[in-house]
N, C-alpha and C positions, 0 to 999 in steps of 0.2 A: 504494498500500500504506499503509496508516495506522500511524502509529506508535503513537500511545495509543488507548486503549478510551476507553470512553462515560464513564466514572468518573475519567479523568485516569491511570489508568495506563498504563507501559510496557506496550507487546506486547513481548515475547519468542518468536520463534518457536521451537517444538520441532523439533529436527531429525528428531525420527523421524517426521514426517509428511510428506507430498510435498509441496512446492509446485506451484501450479498456475500455470504459465505462460499468459497470456494474451498477450500478444506476444511476439514473437523478434527482436533483431535479431542482426544478423553482427558479428564482428569480425573483419577480413581483418587481415592483415601486408603491408604494401606497399613497405616495408624493409625489407634484412637484408643482414649483411655477414659476410664472412670478417675474421681479423684482419689482413689488407692492405688491407682496404678494398675488396675486389671483391665485387659483387651477387652475393649466390645466388639470387637470383629470375632466373628463367629463360621465355622465352615458348615454349620447347620441350615444354613441360608445361602445360595448361592445364585449370583447376580451376574448372568454373562461371564462366567467362569471368576469370577471374584469373590470373597469372601465377604456376607454381609454385616450390617452393623445391627448386632442385637441387645435388647435392654427389655428390661420388665417395667410392663405400664399398669397403672389404675386409675380406676375412673368410677364413675357414680354407680357403685355395687356390682362393678366389674374388675379383675384383673389378668393378666397372661403375659405373652412375650410379644412382641414386635420385631422385626425386622425389615431394614431399610439398604436400598440400594448403595454401597459406597462410590457410585459414580455419579458424579457432581452433575447437577442439572437432570438426572432421571428420577423421577419420583414413585417411582416403584417401591413396594412396600407386601409384609406376608403376615399378616395377622396370626397369632397360636393363640389357641385355648383364650380366645376375647374376641366378642364383637366390637369393630367399631362403628360407632354413629357419628357422621359429620357435624361438625361445629363442638362436640365435646373436647373438654380440656382434662388432657391426662398427667399424671404424676409419672414422671422417669426416675427406674433405678438401676443400678450396678446389676447383669444377672449374678455375678458370681458373688459379689461382698451385700448384696442390696442397699448399698449405701444409695441417699437422693444424690440425682445428678443436680449441679447447681444451677439456678437461675443465670443467663449471660447477660441479656438487655429485653427488655419489654419489645414484644413483636407490634406491629401496626395495625393488627387483626383484633388485639386486647387479648393476646394468649403472652405466653413468653419464650423466648428464646434461650432453650436448654444448653449449657455447656457442656460440648463431648472433646476433649482435648487431645491435639495432636501430636503431642509428646508427652512419656512417663512424669516429668516435671511438673506437669497442670497445671500451666501458668495461661493467664486469660490472654496474653501474645499468642499464642499459638491453639487455638479453639474453631470448630467450628458450633454454629449456635443452631438449631434446627427448631421449631415453633413446635409447642405441646397440644397446640388445637388441632384437633382430626381434620383432616383434607386441607389444612393450610400450608403452602407449598413454600415459604417465606424460611429462607435460612440467611447465615452470615458467615462466611469464611474468613479467617482473620490468619495471617503465616507469617511471623517473626515482625509483629505487633502492624502491618500492613494488611487493610480490608481489601480481599480480593474480590473485585465484582462480576457477575454477569459477562458485562461488555468486555473484562479481561480476559475471562473466560473464551471468548471467543474469538479471542485474537490470537490464543495460544499457537 
């Protein structure tokens, strides 16, 4: 993608125009931890050959396990032993130690982004935040303190 036009002027993309992506790369989360350092990736759920993100959930009168795709931008999930109702707010726990996963930030839908840590150090500078509202697709990926946006992902 060119940065300057033929006259040497900086090209600033118009956000109202759809970008045409010719090549698409995939960003996969290959490490994810609870606050106690347990891995949240599990081969019990497989998404396109990658281990899924597994955690316990509980909500209004129900509990079970949910596995999410580790592929950023792919909103696939598998519910195990629990029926998920659109709009419900769920509590997230580590499937190994049952530790409550902390809130990273509020979500624009009124739920909370739950912190899943990218390193065993469990620092908020390396975190994947996913919304605890069923069917909300909002997420926030922060790596080395830098917010990784969907626009940045499409340019990989």
